[in-house]
N, C-alpha and C positions, 0 to 999 in steps of 0.2 A: 504493500500500500504506500502510495506517495503522499506525503503530508508536507505542508509548508514549514520550513524551519527558519526561525528568526534568530540572528546573532546580534546581540546588542552590546555596544560599548558605551559606558557612561562614566563621567568623572565623579561619581559618588557611590556610596555603598547601598546594598540591597537589603530590604527587610527580610530577615531569614525565616520568619514565620509565614509570611503571606506573599512575598515578592514585592517588587518596587511598586509604589503608588498606592499601596493598601495599608489599612490600619487594622491591627490585631486586637480583638477583645478577648482577653484571657478568661473572662467569666463564662462565656458561652462557646469559646474555642472557634470563633468565626472570623473571617477576614472581610472587611468592608472597603468598597471603592465608591467614592462619590463622584458622579458626573455632573458638571455644572451646565453642560449643554442641555437645553430644554427639548424634550421629545414626548410623544404620546405614550400611554401606558404600555401598549403592546410592543412598541419599538424598544422601550426601556427594558422590558422583560427579555426581548430577543437579544439585546446587547449583553445583558447579564448571562444569558445561557451560553454565549460564545466563550465566557470565562468559567464555564462549568458551575454556574451559580444561578441565583434567582434574585428578584427584587427582595429587599429586606423584609423579614417578618419580625414581629415584636411580641414577646411573651411575658414580659414583666416590667416593672418600673425601672429596673437597672438597664434593661435593653433600651427602653425608651429614652432614658436620660443620656445614655452613651451616644445614641444616634443624634439626639438633639445637640449635645455638646460638640460633636465632631462636625455636623452639618453647619452649625452657626458660625464656625471658623471660616467657612468657604462661601456660604450664601449670604452676601453682605446686606441684602435688603430684607432679611428675616422672612423671606417668602416661603411658599409651600414646596415640598419635595415628595415625590412618589414613594409610597410604601407598596408592598406586594399583595395587598388584599383587593379582591374584587367580588362583585355579586351580580347575578343576572335576575334578581328579584326586586320588585319595587318596595318590598317590605325590608327596608335597610336596618330597621331597629331590632330585628331578630338576628342574634349572633350566628345562628345555625345557617343563615343564608350567605354568610361571608366565607370565602376560601382564600388562604394564602397560596401563592403560586408555587411555593416549595412544599405544599401539601402537609405542613405542620398544623396542629390544632389552632383554631381561632379562639384562644383562651384568655385574651387580655385586650382591653380597649381603653383608650384615653381621649374620649371625645371632647371637643370644644363645646361650650354651652350652646344649645340649639341644634347640635349635631347628634346623630347623622341625619342628613337631609335627603329625602327621596328625589331622584333626578329622572324618574321614568322607569324603564325596564332594566336598566343596568347602571352600575356606578363603580368607581374605583377609589382607593383610599390614598390620602396624602396627609402629611403632618406639617405644622408650621415650625420653622427653625427658631422662632422667637421664644416659644414656650413648650414645644413638643406636643401640643394638642392636635387631635385628628379631626379631619373633615372630609366629606365626600366631594368628588369631582366627576365631571364627565370624562370618560376614559380616553376620548380623543383630544382633550386638552393637553397642552405641552408644558412640562415642568422638569427641573433637574431630578435626579433619582439616585438611589443607593443600591448597589449590588452587594449581596452577601454570598460567600462561598467558604468551603472548608479549606484549612491551610494545606499547602502543598509542600512536601518535603523537598528541600533544596540540597542537591548533591553535586560533588565535583565530577566532571566528565573527562574520561580518558580518550586519547586518540585525536584530540584537537589541540593545536598549539595556540597558546594565548600570546597576545602582544606583550613585549616587555613592560614592566611596571603595571600590569593589569591583572585582574583576577577573573576566573571563569566559574560560573555556576549554572545550573539549569533551573528554570522556573517552569513547571509543567513540561511543555514540549519546546520551550524556547531556551537557546543558549545565551547567556548574558556575559559579556565582557565589560569590565570596568576599566576605563582608560580614557584618553583624549587625543584626537588626531585632527590634522588638517583634512579638508575634503579630499585632496589628492591621495594622501596617505591612507585615509579610511577606505576610499574606493579600491586602492591597490590591495589593502589587507583583505577585504572581502573577496576579491578575485583570487588571491593566493589560496584562500580556503575553499575555492569552488563555489563562491557565492557572489552576490551583487548587493550594492546598497539598496535598501528596500524601496520598492515601488508601492504605490497606494492606489487602489482602484474602487473604493467605496467609502461611504461615511462610516460604516461599521468597522472596516479595517483601519481607517484613520484613528478612530476612537481607541481601538484595541492597541495599536502601536504606541499611541500617546500614553495610554495607561501603563503599559509595561515599561515605559521609559522615564516616567516621572517619579520623583522622590516624595511627592506630596508636601513639599516645603512651602507651597503657597504661591507667591508672586513669581512671575516669569523672570529669568535672568539669563545671560549668555551661558552660564554654567549648566542649566538644565534644559537647554534646547538641543535638538539632535539633527545630525545630517540625515537626509533621505536622498534617493538617487536621481532627483530631477535636475537636469542641467539645460542650459540654453546653448543650442548649436545654431549659430547664425541668428535667424529670426524665429526659430522653432524651439519649443520646449520638448525634451526627450527624456525618457527614463533610461538609465544606464544599462538596464537588463533588456532593453529593446521592446518592452511591452507597450501597448498603446496608452496615450495620455487621455484617459476617459473619465478622470475625476481630478479636480483641483480644489484647494481650500485656502486660497490666498488671503492673507491679512489685508485690511483696507490700505490702499495706496500702493500695494505690491501686485505684480513683480516690478522690480526696478532693474538697473542696468547690470547687476552682478550675475555671475554665471551659475553659482551653486545655490542649493535650496536647503533650508533648515525648517524643522517643524517645532512650533512652540508646544511644549509638552504639558501645559496646563491651560486653564481657561477653555477657549473654544478650539484649541488645537489647530490654529491657523498656520499658514506657511509664509515664509518670507525668504528672499535671497539676500546674501550677506557676504561680507569680506572678512568676517572674524576668522582668525587663523585656526583655532582648535576648539573642538567640542565633542560630545559623545556621538555615537552613530549606531545604526541598525543595519545588519546584513541579513539577507534572505536567500535561502537556497532550498531545493528539494531535499527531503530526508527520507530514507527508506526504512520502514519499521516492519 
């Protein structure tokens, strides 16, 4: 079976419990990733499933307080965030009508005054980062969201050479290198290992690569942006792996006149082209399992 293999080089350390970009809650042994990009409920659950997880479920006050505390650090307007509960019944006040997408029991609620409110034949659950109270919303509305997944064991990989001054670990099926290179050196390193700098072909892939590349430190800086394989050849943009340019996610006012492209690894995961000499990078190659 051929699976995509991503090799990631970053100038910072990896969370050993959950991988980069995730927050570990030792009380329930789960990893959480918060996405600030607003999407509808079904899209949010689909993105979580690509990380072998689900939208977050909440089963007690400790869970609720933990998610509220973490989300409030990143959602600056104290707005709503999707949880993983949904119902197909207009009787939203009956707990038996609600289901978590991870199929755990719906055994705890923390509704805002006046909630839950019936919205017709279906509804989905969100919470406010200001106080952690819950309220119903139409499932096609778009909000940030939190994914939850079980921790993945991180182990050293044999048979692949790391760049000097870097460290290599695996996170699920991704190889992670910690280091920092110029675009040219990063591109050559990927090629030497039978790979290419990563190309990106969908919103979901862009979100996924950004999530495995970020430290979760908050504001974007040169140190936590990463090289991807988009270059300007004359007047045309091309991926170094030769695949079609069928998806782009440029930052406002970009692209500009520089040849190489980096992805901002938090916020909206936008792209910009730059002359900065060194940063982390992602390689991508087929892997046979």
